[in-house]
CHARMM-style PDB file with segment names, atoms N, HN, CA, C and O in Angstrom:
ATOM      1  N   MET     1      -6.287  18.801   7.807  1.00  0.00      PROA
ATOM      2  CA  MET     1      -6.299  17.717   6.852  1.00  0.00      PROA
ATOM      3  C   MET     1      -6.490  16.397   7.603  1.00  0.00      PROA
ATOM      4  O   MET     1      -6.043  16.257   8.742  1.00  0.00      PROA
ATOM      5  N   ALA     2      -7.145  15.447   6.972  1.00  0.00      PROA
ATOM      6  HN  ALA     2      -7.508  15.561   6.047  1.00  0.00      PROA
ATOM      7  CA  ALA     2      -7.386  14.132   7.570  1.00  0.00      PROA
ATOM      8  C   ALA     2      -6.090  13.354   7.692  1.00  0.00      PROA
ATOM      9  O   ALA     2      -5.184  13.519   6.875  1.00  0.00      PROA
ATOM     10  N   LYS     3      -5.999  12.516   8.696  1.00  0.00      PROA
ATOM     11  HN  LYS     3      -6.735  12.382   9.359  1.00  0.00      PROA
ATOM     12  CA  LYS     3      -4.818  11.684   8.907  1.00  0.00      PROA
ATOM     13  C   LYS     3      -4.851  10.528   7.911  1.00  0.00      PROA
ATOM     14  O   LYS     3      -5.799   9.742   7.901  1.00  0.00      PROA
ATOM     15  N   LEU     4      -3.817  10.422   7.073  1.00  0.00      PROA
ATOM     16  HN  LEU     4      -3.047  11.060   7.081  1.00  0.00      PROA
ATOM     17  CA  LEU     4      -3.742   9.336   6.103  1.00  0.00      PROA
ATOM     18  C   LEU     4      -3.291   8.060   6.802  1.00  0.00      PROA
ATOM     19  O   LEU     4      -2.574   8.119   7.801  1.00  0.00      PROA
ATOM     20  N   LYS     5      -3.703   6.917   6.288  1.00  0.00      PROA
ATOM     21  HN  LYS     5      -4.285   6.869   5.476  1.00  0.00      PROA
ATOM     22  CA  LYS     5      -3.345   5.637   6.896  1.00  0.00      PROA
ATOM     23  C   LYS     5      -1.885   5.291   6.658  1.00  0.00      PROA
ATOM     24  O   LYS     5      -1.276   4.601   7.476  1.00  0.00      PROA
ATOM     25  N   LEU     6      -1.312   5.755   5.554  1.00  0.00      PROA
ATOM     26  HN  LEU     6      -1.807   6.316   4.890  1.00  0.00      PROA
ATOM     27  CA  LEU     6       0.109   5.533   5.295  1.00  0.00      PROA
ATOM     28  C   LEU     6       0.867   6.763   5.736  1.00  0.00      PROA
ATOM     29  O   LEU     6       0.479   7.886   5.415  1.00  0.00      PROA
ATOM     30  N   SER     7       1.940   6.560   6.466  1.00  0.00      PROA
ATOM     31  HN  SER     7       2.256   5.648   6.727  1.00  0.00      PROA
ATOM     32  CA  SER     7       2.716   7.710   6.931  1.00  0.00      PROA
ATOM     33  C   SER     7       3.994   7.867   6.143  1.00  0.00      PROA
ATOM     34  O   SER     7       4.592   8.943   6.147  1.00  0.00      PROA
ATOM     35  N   GLY     8       4.424   6.833   5.473  1.00  0.00      PROA
ATOM     36  HN  GLY     8       3.939   5.958   5.469  1.00  0.00      PROA
ATOM     37  CA  GLY     8       5.640   6.889   4.685  1.00  0.00      PROA
ATOM     38  C   GLY     8       5.749   5.638   3.848  1.00  0.00      PROA
ATOM     39  O   GLY     8       4.951   4.710   3.979  1.00  0.00      PROA
ATOM     40  N   VAL     9       6.741   5.626   2.992  1.00  0.00      PROA
ATOM     41  HN  VAL     9       7.389   6.380   2.886  1.00  0.00      PROA
ATOM     42  CA  VAL     9       6.952   4.482   2.121  1.00  0.00      PROA
ATOM     43  C   VAL     9       8.287   3.857   2.496  1.00  0.00      PROA
ATOM     44  O   VAL     9       9.334   4.476   2.304  1.00  0.00      PROA
ATOM     45  N   PRO    10       8.264   2.631   3.033  1.00  0.00      PROA
ATOM     46  CA  PRO    10       9.520   2.010   3.436  1.00  0.00      PROA
ATOM     47  C   PRO    10      10.409   1.708   2.230  1.00  0.00      PROA
ATOM     48  O   PRO    10       9.921   1.383   1.147  1.00  0.00      PROA
ATOM     49  N   ASP    11      11.708   1.820   2.436  1.00  0.00      PROA
ATOM     50  HN  ASP    11      12.105   2.084   3.315  1.00  0.00      PROA
ATOM     51  CA  ASP    11      12.670   1.518   1.386  1.00  0.00      PROA
ATOM     52  C   ASP    11      13.098   0.069   1.576  1.00  0.00      PROA
ATOM     53  O   ASP    11      13.919  -0.232   2.442  1.00  0.00      PROA
ATOM     54  N   ASP    12      12.542  -0.827   0.767  1.00  0.00      PROA
ATOM     55  HN  ASP    12      11.875  -0.583   0.064  1.00  0.00      PROA
ATOM     56  CA  ASP    12      12.781  -2.250   0.909  1.00  0.00      PROA
ATOM     57  C   ASP    12      13.152  -2.816  -0.459  1.00  0.00      PROA
ATOM     58  O   ASP    12      12.827  -2.226  -1.490  1.00  0.00      PROA
ATOM     59  N   LYS    13      13.837  -3.964  -0.466  1.00  0.00      PROA
ATOM     60  HN  LYS    13      14.101  -4.443   0.371  1.00  0.00      PROA
ATOM     61  CA  LYS    13      14.199  -4.591  -1.734  1.00  0.00      PROA
ATOM     62  C   LYS    13      12.929  -5.100  -2.410  1.00  0.00      PROA
ATOM     63  O   LYS    13      12.233  -5.945  -1.846  1.00  0.00      PROA
ATOM     64  N   PRO    14      12.616  -4.612  -3.591  1.00  0.00      PROA
ATOM     65  CA  PRO    14      11.362  -4.964  -4.241  1.00  0.00      PROA
ATOM     66  C   PRO    14      11.430  -6.263  -5.042  1.00  0.00      PROA
ATOM     67  O   PRO    14      12.501  -6.717  -5.446  1.00  0.00      PROA
ATOM     68  N   VAL    15      10.257  -6.839  -5.254  1.00  0.00      PROA
ATOM     69  HN  VAL    15       9.387  -6.471  -4.926  1.00  0.00      PROA
ATOM     70  CA  VAL    15      10.060  -7.947  -6.173  1.00  0.00      PROA
ATOM     71  C   VAL    15       9.172  -7.394  -7.277  1.00  0.00      PROA
ATOM     72  O   VAL    15       8.118  -6.823  -6.998  1.00  0.00      PROA
ATOM     73  N   LYS    16       9.585  -7.556  -8.513  1.00  0.00      PROA
ATOM     74  HN  LYS    16      10.442  -8.019  -8.739  1.00  0.00      PROA
ATOM     75  CA  LYS    16       8.850  -6.986  -9.643  1.00  0.00      PROA
ATOM     76  C   LYS    16       7.540  -7.742  -9.861  1.00  0.00      PROA
ATOM     77  O   LYS    16       7.522  -8.972  -9.901  1.00  0.00      PROA
ATOM     78  N   LEU    17       6.455  -6.999 -10.002  1.00  0.00      PROA
ATOM     79  HN  LEU    17       6.470  -5.999  -9.970  1.00  0.00      PROA
ATOM     80  CA  LEU    17       5.137  -7.556 -10.235  1.00  0.00      PROA
ATOM     81  C   LEU    17       4.391  -6.595 -11.152  1.00  0.00      PROA
ATOM     82  O   LEU    17       4.278  -5.406 -10.854  1.00  0.00      PROA
ATOM     83  N   ALA    18       3.891  -7.105 -12.252  1.00  0.00      PROA
ATOM     84  HN  ALA    18       3.983  -8.070 -12.494  1.00  0.00      PROA
ATOM     85  CA  ALA    18       3.136  -6.267 -13.190  1.00  0.00      PROA
ATOM     86  C   ALA    18       1.646  -6.506 -12.986  1.00  0.00      PROA
ATOM     87  O   ALA    18       1.187  -7.649 -12.981  1.00  0.00      PROA
ATOM     88  N   VAL    19       0.894  -5.420 -12.817  1.00  0.00      PROA
ATOM     89  HN  VAL    19       1.267  -4.492 -12.820  1.00  0.00      PROA
ATOM     90  CA  VAL    19      -0.557  -5.519 -12.641  1.00  0.00      PROA
ATOM     91  C   VAL    19      -1.242  -4.467 -13.502  1.00  0.00      PROA
ATOM     92  O   VAL    19      -0.647  -3.451 -13.859  1.00  0.00      PROA
ATOM     93  N   GLU    20      -2.478  -4.723 -13.820  1.00  0.00      PROA
ATOM     94  HN  GLU    20      -2.962  -5.549 -13.530  1.00  0.00      PROA
ATOM     95  CA  GLU    20      -3.300  -3.750 -14.522  1.00  0.00      PROA
ATOM     96  C   GLU    20      -4.316  -3.211 -13.528  1.00  0.00      PROA
ATOM     97  O   GLU    20      -4.979  -3.973 -12.824  1.00  0.00      PROA
ATOM     98  N   LEU    21      -4.429  -1.898 -13.478  1.00  0.00      PROA
ATOM     99  HN  LEU    21      -3.890  -1.279 -14.049  1.00  0.00      PROA
ATOM    100  CA  LEU    21      -5.365  -1.256 -12.556  1.00  0.00      PROA
ATOM    101  C   LEU    21      -6.470  -0.568 -13.339  1.00  0.00      PROA
ATOM    102  O   LEU    21      -6.239  -0.056 -14.434  1.00  0.00      PROA
ATOM    103  N   PRO    22      -7.657  -0.557 -12.780  1.00  0.00      PROA
ATOM    104  CA  PRO    22      -8.710   0.255 -13.401  1.00  0.00      PROA
ATOM    105  C   PRO    22      -8.299   1.730 -13.354  1.00  0.00      PROA
ATOM    106  O   PRO    22      -7.612   2.162 -12.429  1.00  0.00      PROA
ATOM    107  N   THR    23      -8.718   2.479 -14.342  1.00  0.00      PROA
ATOM    108  HN  THR    23      -9.276   2.128 -15.094  1.00  0.00      PROA
ATOM    109  CA  THR    23      -8.344   3.886 -14.439  1.00  0.00      PROA
ATOM    110  C   THR    23      -8.702   4.672 -13.185  1.00  0.00      PROA
ATOM    111  O   THR    23      -7.915   5.496 -12.721  1.00  0.00      PROA
ATOM    112  N   ALA    24      -9.873   4.423 -12.641  1.00  0.00      PROA
ATOM    113  HN  ALA    24     -10.513   3.754 -13.018  1.00  0.00      PROA
ATOM    114  CA  ALA    24     -10.306   5.161 -11.444  1.00  0.00      PROA
ATOM    115  C   ALA    24      -9.383   4.878 -10.262  1.00  0.00      PROA
ATOM    116  O   ALA    24      -9.055   5.787  -9.499  1.00  0.00      PROA
ATOM    117  N   LEU    25      -8.965   3.626 -10.108  1.00  0.00      PROA
ATOM    118  HN  LEU    25      -9.232   2.888 -10.728  1.00  0.00      PROA
ATOM    119  CA  LEU    25      -8.051   3.280  -9.021  1.00  0.00      PROA
ATOM    120  C   LEU    25      -6.691   3.940  -9.227  1.00  0.00      PROA
ATOM    121  O   LEU    25      -6.077   4.413  -8.271  1.00  0.00      PROA
ATOM    122  N   HSD    26      -6.225   3.970 -10.465  1.00  0.00      PROA
ATOM    123  HN  HSD    26      -6.724   3.586 -11.242  1.00  0.00      PROA
ATOM    124  CA  HSD    26      -4.952   4.638 -10.764  1.00  0.00      PROA
ATOM    125  C   HSD    26      -5.033   6.117 -10.405  1.00  0.00      PROA
ATOM    126  O   HSD    26      -4.104   6.662  -9.810  1.00  0.00      PROA
ATOM    127  N   ARG    27      -6.130   6.763 -10.759  1.00  0.00      PROA
ATOM    128  HN  ARG    27      -6.885   6.320 -11.243  1.00  0.00      PROA
ATOM    129  CA  ARG    27      -6.312   8.176 -10.408  1.00  0.00      PROA
ATOM    130  C   ARG    27      -6.294   8.373  -8.900  1.00  0.00      PROA
ATOM    131  O   ARG    27      -5.713   9.337  -8.402  1.00  0.00      PROA
ATOM    132  N   ASP    28      -6.930   7.461  -8.173  1.00  0.00      PROA
ATOM    133  HN  ASP    28      -7.402   6.678  -8.577  1.00  0.00      PROA
ATOM    134  CA  ASP    28      -6.958   7.563  -6.716  1.00  0.00      PROA
ATOM    135  C   ASP    28      -5.559   7.396  -6.114  1.00  0.00      PROA
ATOM    136  O   ASP    28      -5.197   8.104  -5.175  1.00  0.00      PROA
ATOM    137  N   ILE    29      -4.789   6.473  -6.646  1.00  0.00      PROA
ATOM    138  HN  ILE    29      -5.084   5.897  -7.409  1.00  0.00      PROA
ATOM    139  CA  ILE    29      -3.419   6.279  -6.147  1.00  0.00      PROA
ATOM    140  C   ILE    29      -2.582   7.522  -6.443  1.00  0.00      PROA
ATOM    141  O   ILE    29      -1.780   7.942  -5.610  1.00  0.00      PROA
ATOM    142  N   MET    30      -2.762   8.105  -7.612  1.00  0.00      PROA
ATOM    143  HN  MET    30      -3.414   7.763  -8.290  1.00  0.00      PROA
ATOM    144  CA  MET    30      -2.042   9.339  -7.960  1.00  0.00      PROA
ATOM    145  C   MET    30      -2.426  10.457  -6.988  1.00  0.00      PROA
ATOM    146  O   MET    30      -1.561  11.196  -6.516  1.00  0.00      PROA
ATOM    147  N   ALA    31      -3.709  10.579  -6.693  1.00  0.00      PROA
ATOM    148  HN  ALA    31      -4.411   9.979  -7.077  1.00  0.00      PROA
ATOM    149  CA  ALA    31      -4.177  11.610  -5.761  1.00  0.00      PROA
ATOM    150  C   ALA    31      -3.640  11.355  -4.354  1.00  0.00      PROA
ATOM    151  O   ALA    31      -3.254  12.294  -3.659  1.00  0.00      PROA
ATOM    152  N   TYR    32      -3.614  10.095  -3.935  1.00  0.00      PROA
ATOM    153  HN  TYR    32      -3.928   9.332  -4.500  1.00  0.00      PROA
ATOM    154  CA  TYR    32      -3.091   9.753  -2.607  1.00  0.00      PROA
ATOM    155  C   TYR    32      -1.617  10.128  -2.519  1.00  0.00      PROA
ATOM    156  O   TYR    32      -1.176  10.687  -1.515  1.00  0.00      PROA
ATOM    157  N   ALA    33      -0.856   9.824  -3.564  1.00  0.00      PROA
ATOM    158  HN  ALA    33      -1.214   9.370  -4.380  1.00  0.00      PROA
ATOM    159  CA  ALA    33       0.568  10.171  -3.592  1.00  0.00      PROA
ATOM    160  C   ALA    33       0.752  11.680  -3.494  1.00  0.00      PROA
ATOM    161  O   ALA    33       1.656  12.160  -2.809  1.00  0.00      PROA
ATOM    162  N   GLU    34      -0.094  12.412  -4.171  1.00  0.00      PROA
ATOM    163  HN  GLU    34      -0.828  12.022  -4.727  1.00  0.00      PROA
ATOM    164  CA  GLU    34      -0.043  13.877  -4.114  1.00  0.00      PROA
ATOM    165  C   GLU    34      -0.286  14.381  -2.686  1.00  0.00      PROA
ATOM    166  O   GLU    34       0.460  15.218  -2.177  1.00  0.00      PROA
ATOM    167  N   LEU    35      -1.337  13.859  -2.051  1.00  0.00      PROA
ATOM    168  HN  LEU    35      -1.943  13.179  -2.464  1.00  0.00      PROA
ATOM    169  CA  LEU    35      -1.647  14.267  -0.675  1.00  0.00      PROA
ATOM    170  C   LEU    35      -0.535  13.871   0.294  1.00  0.00      PROA
ATOM    171  O   LEU    35      -0.143  14.667   1.147  1.00  0.00      PROA
ATOM    172  N   LEU    36      -0.035  12.667   0.168  1.00  0.00      PROA
ATOM    173  HN  LEU    36      -0.353  12.021  -0.526  1.00  0.00      PROA
ATOM    174  CA  LEU    36       1.037  12.201   1.046  1.00  0.00      PROA
ATOM    175  C   LEU    36       2.298  13.029   0.840  1.00  0.00      PROA
ATOM    176  O   LEU    36       3.003  13.347   1.798  1.00  0.00      PROA
ATOM    177  N   GLY    37       2.576  13.374  -0.400  1.00  0.00      PROA
ATOM    178  HN  GLY    37       2.004  13.116  -1.178  1.00  0.00      PROA
ATOM    179  CA  GLY    37       3.729  14.221  -0.700  1.00  0.00      PROA
ATOM    180  C   GLY    37       3.601  15.595  -0.069  1.00  0.00      PROA
ATOM    181  O   GLY    37       4.573  16.134   0.461  1.00  0.00      PROA
ATOM    182  N   ARG    38       2.409  16.160  -0.126  1.00  0.00      PROA
ATOM    183  HN  ARG    38       1.620  15.722  -0.556  1.00  0.00      PROA
ATOM    184  CA  ARG    38       2.189  17.467   0.509  1.00  0.00      PROA
ATOM    185  C   ARG    38       2.325  17.371   2.020  1.00  0.00      PROA
ATOM    186  O   ARG    38       2.897  18.255   2.658  1.00  0.00      PROA
ATOM    187  N   GLU    39       1.794  16.288   2.593  1.00  0.00      PROA
ATOM    188  HN  GLU    39       1.329  15.570   2.075  1.00  0.00      PROA
ATOM    189  CA  GLU    39       1.838  16.105   4.038  1.00  0.00      PROA
ATOM    190  C   GLU    39       3.283  15.928   4.535  1.00  0.00      PROA
ATOM    191  O   GLU    39       3.634  16.408   5.613  1.00  0.00      PROA
ATOM    192  N   ASN    40       4.109  15.241   3.748  1.00  0.00      PROA
ATOM    193  HN  ASN    40       3.824  14.851   2.873  1.00  0.00      PROA
ATOM    194  CA  ASN    40       5.496  14.974   4.140  1.00  0.00      PROA
ATOM    195  C   ASN    40       6.491  15.938   3.504  1.00  0.00      PROA
ATOM    196  O   ASN    40       7.695  15.814   3.728  1.00  0.00      PROA
ATOM    197  N   ALA    41       6.018  16.879   2.728  1.00  0.00      PROA
ATOM    198  HN  ALA    41       5.040  16.980   2.546  1.00  0.00      PROA
ATOM    199  CA  ALA    41       6.851  17.878   2.057  1.00  0.00      PROA
ATOM    200  C   ALA    41       7.932  17.254   1.177  1.00  0.00      PROA
ATOM    201  O   ALA    41       9.049  17.764   1.093  1.00  0.00      PROA
ATOM    202  N   GLN    42       7.585  16.142   0.521  1.00  0.00      PROA
ATOM    203  HN  GLN    42       6.677  15.728   0.590  1.00  0.00      PROA
ATOM    204  CA  GLN    42       8.492  15.543  -0.459  1.00  0.00      PROA
ATOM    205  C   GLN    42       7.678  14.732  -1.457  1.00  0.00      PROA
ATOM    206  O   GLN    42       6.619  14.199  -1.124  1.00  0.00      PROA
ATOM    207  N   ALA    43       8.180  14.644  -2.677  1.00  0.00      PROA
ATOM    208  HN  ALA    43       9.040  15.077  -2.948  1.00  0.00      PROA
ATOM    209  CA  ALA    43       7.462  13.920  -3.723  1.00  0.00      PROA
ATOM    210  C   ALA    43       7.395  12.432  -3.396  1.00  0.00      PROA
ATOM    211  O   ALA    43       8.344  11.867  -2.852  1.00  0.00      PROA
ATOM    212  N   VAL    44       6.275  11.805  -3.730  1.00  0.00      PROA
ATOM    213  HN  VAL    44       5.505  12.264  -4.172  1.00  0.00      PROA
ATOM    214  CA  VAL    44       6.078  10.381  -3.502  1.00  0.00      PROA
ATOM    215  C   VAL    44       5.753   9.723  -4.836  1.00  0.00      PROA
ATOM    216  O   VAL    44       4.851  10.163  -5.549  1.00  0.00      PROA
ATOM    217  N   ASP    45       6.492   8.665  -5.170  1.00  0.00      PROA
ATOM    218  HN  ASP    45       7.225   8.307  -4.590  1.00  0.00      PROA
ATOM    219  CA  ASP    45       6.231   7.903  -6.390  1.00  0.00      PROA
ATOM    220  C   ASP    45       4.971   7.064  -6.158  1.00  0.00      PROA
ATOM    221  O   ASP    45       4.967   6.209  -5.273  1.00  0.00      PROA
ATOM    222  N   PRO    46       3.912   7.283  -6.926  1.00  0.00      PROA
ATOM    223  CA  PRO    46       2.667   6.549  -6.718  1.00  0.00      PROA
ATOM    224  C   PRO    46       2.846   5.036  -6.775  1.00  0.00      PROA
ATOM    225  O   PRO    46       2.162   4.317  -6.048  1.00  0.00      PROA
ATOM    226  N   ALA    47       3.737   4.539  -7.612  1.00  0.00      PROA
ATOM    227  HN  ALA    47       4.292   5.124  -8.203  1.00  0.00      PROA
ATOM    228  CA  ALA    47       3.961   3.093  -7.725  1.00  0.00      PROA
ATOM    229  C   ALA    47       4.470   2.505  -6.411  1.00  0.00      PROA
ATOM    230  O   ALA    47       4.227   1.334  -6.117  1.00  0.00      PROA
ATOM    231  N   LYS    48       5.174   3.314  -5.623  1.00  0.00      PROA
ATOM    232  HN  LYS    48       5.372   4.265  -5.862  1.00  0.00      PROA
ATOM    233  CA  LYS    48       5.717   2.821  -4.356  1.00  0.00      PROA
ATOM    234  C   LYS    48       4.651   2.750  -3.261  1.00  0.00      PROA
ATOM    235  O   LYS    48       4.921   2.242  -2.173  1.00  0.00      PROA
ATOM    236  N   LEU    49       3.471   3.240  -3.531  1.00  0.00      PROA
ATOM    237  HN  LEU    49       3.252   3.652  -4.416  1.00  0.00      PROA
ATOM    238  CA  LEU    49       2.384   3.178  -2.545  1.00  0.00      PROA
ATOM    239  C   LEU    49       1.638   1.854  -2.578  1.00  0.00      PROA
ATOM    240  O   LEU    49       1.019   1.467  -1.586  1.00  0.00      PROA
ATOM    241  N   VAL    50       1.688   1.162  -3.693  1.00  0.00      PROA
ATOM    242  HN  VAL    50       2.190   1.476  -4.499  1.00  0.00      PROA
ATOM    243  CA  VAL    50       0.881  -0.048  -3.858  1.00  0.00      PROA
ATOM    244  C   VAL    50       1.237  -1.105  -2.810  1.00  0.00      PROA
ATOM    245  O   VAL    50       0.340  -1.665  -2.180  1.00  0.00      PROA
ATOM    246  N   ALA    51       2.515  -1.384  -2.615  1.00  0.00      PROA
ATOM    247  HN  ALA    51       3.243  -0.928  -3.127  1.00  0.00      PROA
ATOM    248  CA  ALA    51       2.920  -2.417  -1.648  1.00  0.00      PROA
ATOM    249  C   ALA    51       2.498  -2.071  -0.215  1.00  0.00      PROA
ATOM    250  O   ALA    51       1.910  -2.921   0.454  1.00  0.00      PROA
ATOM    251  N   PRO    52       2.776  -0.848   0.287  1.00  0.00      PROA
ATOM    252  CA  PRO    52       2.321  -0.551   1.644  1.00  0.00      PROA
ATOM    253  C   PRO    52       0.795  -0.559   1.780  1.00  0.00      PROA
ATOM    254  O   PRO    52       0.270  -0.910   2.837  1.00  0.00      PROA
ATOM    255  N   MET    53       0.085  -0.174   0.719  1.00  0.00      PROA
ATOM    256  HN  MET    53       0.512   0.112  -0.139  1.00  0.00      PROA
ATOM    257  CA  MET    53      -1.376  -0.215   0.776  1.00  0.00      PROA
ATOM    258  C   MET    53      -1.875  -1.652   0.875  1.00  0.00      PROA
ATOM    259  O   MET    53      -2.775  -1.947   1.662  1.00  0.00      PROA
ATOM    260  N   LEU    54      -1.293  -2.544   0.081  1.00  0.00      PROA
ATOM    261  HN  LEU    54      -0.561  -2.305  -0.557  1.00  0.00      PROA
ATOM    262  CA  LEU    54      -1.683  -3.948   0.146  1.00  0.00      PROA
ATOM    263  C   LEU    54      -1.321  -4.552   1.499  1.00  0.00      PROA
ATOM    264  O   LEU    54      -2.109  -5.301   2.076  1.00  0.00      PROA
ATOM    265  N   ALA    55      -0.138  -4.232   2.006  1.00  0.00      PROA
ATOM    266  HN  ALA    55       0.502  -3.624   1.537  1.00  0.00      PROA
ATOM    267  CA  ALA    55       0.291  -4.754   3.303  1.00  0.00      PROA
ATOM    268  C   ALA    55      -0.662  -4.288   4.405  1.00  0.00      PROA
ATOM    269  O   ALA    55      -1.051  -5.074   5.270  1.00  0.00      PROA
ATOM    270  N   ARG    56      -1.031  -3.022   4.368  1.00  0.00      PROA
ATOM    271  HN  ARG    56      -0.715  -2.384   3.666  1.00  0.00      PROA
ATOM    272  CA  ARG    56      -1.952  -2.477   5.371  1.00  0.00      PROA
ATOM    273  C   ARG    56      -3.312  -3.163   5.281  1.00  0.00      PROA
ATOM    274  O   ARG    56      -3.907  -3.522   6.297  1.00  0.00      PROA
ATOM    275  N   PHE    57      -3.793  -3.341   4.056  1.00  0.00      PROA
ATOM    276  HN  PHE    57      -3.309  -3.049   3.231  1.00  0.00      PROA
ATOM    277  CA  PHE    57      -5.067  -4.009   3.846  1.00  0.00      PROA
ATOM    278  C   PHE    57      -5.037  -5.421   4.422  1.00  0.00      PROA
ATOM    279  O   PHE    57      -5.944  -5.805   5.161  1.00  0.00      PROA
ATOM    280  N   MET    58      -4.003  -6.198   4.092  1.00  0.00      PROA
ATOM    281  HN  MET    58      -3.266  -5.886   3.492  1.00  0.00      PROA
ATOM    282  CA  MET    58      -3.930  -7.586   4.555  1.00  0.00      PROA
ATOM    283  C   MET    58      -3.744  -7.674   6.070  1.00  0.00      PROA
ATOM    284  O   MET    58      -4.286  -8.578   6.705  1.00  0.00      PROA
ATOM    285  N   SER    59      -2.992  -6.755   6.650  1.00  0.00      PROA
ATOM    286  HN  SER    59      -2.552  -6.020   6.134  1.00  0.00      PROA
ATOM    287  CA  SER    59      -2.764  -6.806   8.092  1.00  0.00      PROA
ATOM    288  C   SER    59      -4.008  -6.421   8.890  1.00  0.00      PROA
ATOM    289  O   SER    59      -4.112  -6.751  10.071  1.00  0.00      PROA
ATOM    290  N   THR    60      -4.945  -5.730   8.258  1.00  0.00      PROA
ATOM    291  HN  THR    60      -4.861  -5.461   7.299  1.00  0.00      PROA
ATOM    292  CA  THR    60      -6.165  -5.332   8.962  1.00  0.00      PROA
ATOM    293  C   THR    60      -7.377  -6.177   8.576  1.00  0.00      PROA
ATOM    294  O   THR    60      -8.484  -5.925   9.052  1.00  0.00      PROA
ATOM    295  N   ASP    61      -7.175  -7.178   7.716  1.00  0.00      PROA
ATOM    296  HN  ASP    61      -6.276  -7.382   7.329  1.00  0.00      PROA
ATOM    297  CA  ASP    61      -8.248  -8.088   7.325  1.00  0.00      PROA
ATOM    298  C   ASP    61      -8.277  -9.222   8.349  1.00  0.00      PROA
ATOM    299  O   ASP    61      -7.456 -10.137   8.293  1.00  0.00      PROA
ATOM    300  N   ARG    62      -9.208  -9.158   9.265  1.00  0.00      PROA
ATOM    301  HN  ARG    62      -9.875  -8.415   9.311  1.00  0.00      PROA
ATOM    302  CA  ARG    62      -9.248 -10.112  10.383  1.00  0.00      PROA
ATOM    303  C   ARG    62      -9.371 -11.559   9.916  1.00  0.00      PROA
ATOM    304  O   ARG    62      -8.727 -12.446  10.476  1.00  0.00      PROA
ATOM    305  N   ALA    63     -10.188 -11.803   8.903  1.00  0.00      PROA
ATOM    306  HN  ALA    63     -10.711 -11.083   8.449  1.00  0.00      PROA
ATOM    307  CA  ALA    63     -10.359 -13.168   8.415  1.00  0.00      PROA
ATOM    308  C   ALA    63      -9.043 -13.699   7.835  1.00  0.00      PROA
ATOM    309  O   ALA    63      -8.691 -14.858   8.055  1.00  0.00      PROA
ATOM    310  N   PHE    64      -8.329 -12.865   7.108  1.00  0.00      PROA
ATOM    311  HN  PHE    64      -8.615 -11.924   6.930  1.00  0.00      PROA
ATOM    312  CA  PHE    64      -7.042 -13.273   6.540  1.00  0.00      PROA
ATOM    313  C   PHE    64      -6.029 -13.554   7.650  1.00  0.00      PROA
ATOM    314  O   PHE    64      -5.338 -14.572   7.611  1.00  0.00      PROA
ATOM    315  N   VAL    65      -5.938 -12.674   8.624  1.00  0.00      PROA
ATOM    316  HN  VAL    65      -6.500 -11.848   8.656  1.00  0.00      PROA
ATOM    317  CA  VAL    65      -4.985 -12.845   9.727  1.00  0.00      PROA
ATOM    318  C   VAL    65      -5.304 -14.129  10.485  1.00  0.00      PROA
ATOM    319  O   VAL    65      -4.399 -14.887  10.834  1.00  0.00      PROA
ATOM    320  N   ARG    66      -6.578 -14.373  10.738  1.00  0.00      PROA
ATOM    321  HN  ARG    66      -7.313 -13.757  10.455  1.00  0.00      PROA
ATOM    322  CA  ARG    66      -6.992 -15.579  11.471  1.00  0.00      PROA
ATOM    323  C   ARG    66      -6.654 -16.836  10.656  1.00  0.00      PROA
ATOM    324  O   ARG    66      -6.116 -17.799  11.202  1.00  0.00      PROA
ATOM    325  N   ALA    67      -6.964 -16.832   9.366  1.00  0.00      PROA
ATOM    326  HN  ALA    67      -7.401 -16.050   8.923  1.00  0.00      PROA
ATOM    327  CA  ALA    67      -6.673 -17.983   8.509  1.00  0.00      PROA
ATOM    328  C   ALA    67      -5.169 -18.223   8.409  1.00  0.00      PROA
ATOM    329  O   ALA    67      -4.723 -19.370   8.373  1.00  0.00      PROA
ATOM    330  N   ARG    68      -4.410 -17.174   8.365  1.00  0.00      PROA
ATOM    331  HN  ARG    68      -4.773 -16.243   8.393  1.00  0.00      PROA
ATOM    332  CA  ARG    68      -2.954 -17.293   8.266  1.00  0.00      PROA
ATOM    333  C   ARG    68      -2.372 -17.923   9.536  1.00  0.00      PROA
ATOM    334  O   ARG    68      -1.427 -18.709   9.466  1.00  0.00      PROA
ATOM    335  N   ARG    69      -2.931 -17.578  10.677  1.00  0.00      PROA
ATOM    336  HN  ARG    69      -3.698 -16.939  10.734  1.00  0.00      PROA
ATOM    337  CA  ARG    69      -2.465 -18.160  11.948  1.00  0.00      PROA
ATOM    338  C   ARG    69      -2.803 -19.645  12.021  1.00  0.00      PROA
ATOM    339  O   ARG    69      -2.052 -20.421  12.613  1.00  0.00      PROA
ATOM    340  N   GLN    70      -3.922 -20.048  11.427  1.00  0.00      PROA
ATOM    341  HN  GLN    70      -4.532 -19.418  10.947  1.00  0.00      PROA
ATOM    342  CA  GLN    70      -4.382 -21.419  11.528  1.00  0.00      PROA
ATOM    343  C   GLN    70      -3.718 -22.351  10.522  1.00  0.00      PROA
ATOM    344  O   GLN    70      -3.666 -23.559  10.753  1.00  0.00      PROA
ATOM    345  N   SER    71      -3.212 -21.824   9.421  1.00  0.00      PROA
ATOM    346  HN  SER    71      -3.254 -20.843   9.233  1.00  0.00      PROA
ATOM    347  CA  SER    71      -2.603 -22.693   8.408  1.00  0.00      PROA
ATOM    348  C   SER    71      -1.097 -22.794   8.633  1.00  0.00      PROA
ATOM    349  O   SER    71      -0.472 -21.846   9.108  1.00  0.00      PROA
ATOM    350  N   PRO    72      -0.512 -23.949   8.289  1.00  0.00      PROA
ATOM    351  CA  PRO    72       0.929 -24.106   8.480  1.00  0.00      PROA
ATOM    352  C   PRO    72       1.702 -23.185   7.528  1.00  0.00      PROA
ATOM    353  O   PRO    72       1.233 -22.898   6.427  1.00  0.00      PROA
ATOM    354  N   PRO    73       2.884 -22.723   7.950  1.00  0.00      PROA
ATOM    355  CA  PRO    73       3.662 -21.833   7.082  1.00  0.00      PROA
ATOM    356  C   PRO    73       4.133 -22.542   5.818  1.00  0.00      PROA
ATOM    357  O   PRO    73       4.438 -23.735   5.834  1.00  0.00      PROA
ATOM    358  N   ARG    74       4.184 -21.796   4.737  1.00  0.00      PROA
ATOM    359  HN  ARG    74       3.936 -20.827   4.724  1.00  0.00      PROA
ATOM    360  CA  ARG    74       4.674 -22.339   3.461  1.00  0.00      PROA
ATOM    361  C   ARG    74       6.172 -22.183   3.379  1.00  0.00      PROA
ATOM    362  O   ARG    74       6.754 -21.262   3.953  1.00  0.00      PROA
ATOM    363  N   LYS    75       6.779 -23.088   2.664  1.00  0.00      PROA
ATOM    364  HN  LYS    75       6.306 -23.836   2.198  1.00  0.00      PROA
ATOM    365  CA  LYS    75       8.241 -23.016   2.489  1.00  0.00      PROA
ATOM    366  C   LYS    75       8.596 -22.414   1.171  1.00  0.00      PROA
ATOM    367  OT1 LYS    75       9.777 -22.275   0.854  1.00  0.00      PROA
TER     368      LYS     75
END
């Protein structure tokens, strides 16, 4: 099986955010949760994947990382 980019879902204090996803993206997140659950031998809540996926995306976006380093921190 291919190595997934997410290895687990961190248990962190959440901030509630409501979003609407396209149906195809929702299906993909459900499928990813299924694969990750099989790989780790435990069920994974698909909703808990969204935050680590976004974090991974932003941390690997070079333009975002560069812009973040150049701008002053927000309070």
